[in-house]
N, C-alpha and C positions, 0 to 999 in steps of 0.2 A: 480582554485577549485576543491576541490574532488569530486569523483563519490559514491554514496552510493545505495545499494539494501535496499529497505525499505519493510517488511511484514508486513501488517496490519491486524487485527482483527476487526470486527465491533461489535458494542453492540447490539445485536438481542432485538428487541422492539418490541410489538404488533405481527403483523402476519408477519413480515419480519423474513426471515432465516439468521442464522450468516453466516460468511463469513469469508475467508482468502482471500488475495490477495499480490501481490508482484509488485512493482514498481522500477525502475531503474532512478536516477534522478543526476541532476548535480548541487550542492549547497555548500555554504561555511561553513555550518556546521549541526549538526544531527538535531536542531532544525528546520532548514530551510530545511532540506532534508524530515524530516515528513510532513510539510506543504505542499510542493509540491507534495508529495506521496498521502494526501489526497485529495488535489486539484484536481488532474487527475483521482482520483477513483470516486470522487463526480461526476466529468464531466463525465464519462463513464456511472455511475448509473443513473443520470439525477435527482437525488436527493439528499438530505443533511442526511447522514446516518452516527451517531455517530461511529467513530473508535477509536481505540487507537494502538501504535505501538507494534508489536510482537518481532520484531528484527530489528537491524540497523547495515549495515555492510558496512565500507568503502571497495569500490572494483576498482579494476585498469582499464585503459582505455579499455583494450580488453573486458572485462566482460560486461562493460557499453554498447559498442555497438554492443555487439554478445551474451550477456547473453539471455536466456529465463527465465521465461516467459515476455512478455511486456505489456501483458492485461490478464485480465480472472479473475475468482473468483472459490474459491472452497467453495461451500456452506455445511452448515451442520445444522440439526435439534437441534432447541435450547427448552427445557422443562422448561414452566416458575416456 
C-alpha cells in the first residue's frame, strides 16, 4: 500500500479562519488518502470543518516516516 502526502484547505465559514494543513497517510488510493487525512485533521481540531484537498502526492517510505509536518495548521483570514 502506498504512502501519500495530502494538503487540505478548509472551507472557511462563519467566524472560523481558513487554514491549510498537511498529513501523511498510508492508503490504497488517493480517495482513501484524502479520507484518512480529513479524519486525522478533524480529530485534531475537535470539530467537523469542511475541507477539500489542495494537493495529493505519493511519497516514498523515508518521507512518510521522517517528513514534516505531522500536524499543525497555517491559518489565514477570510473575507466573506
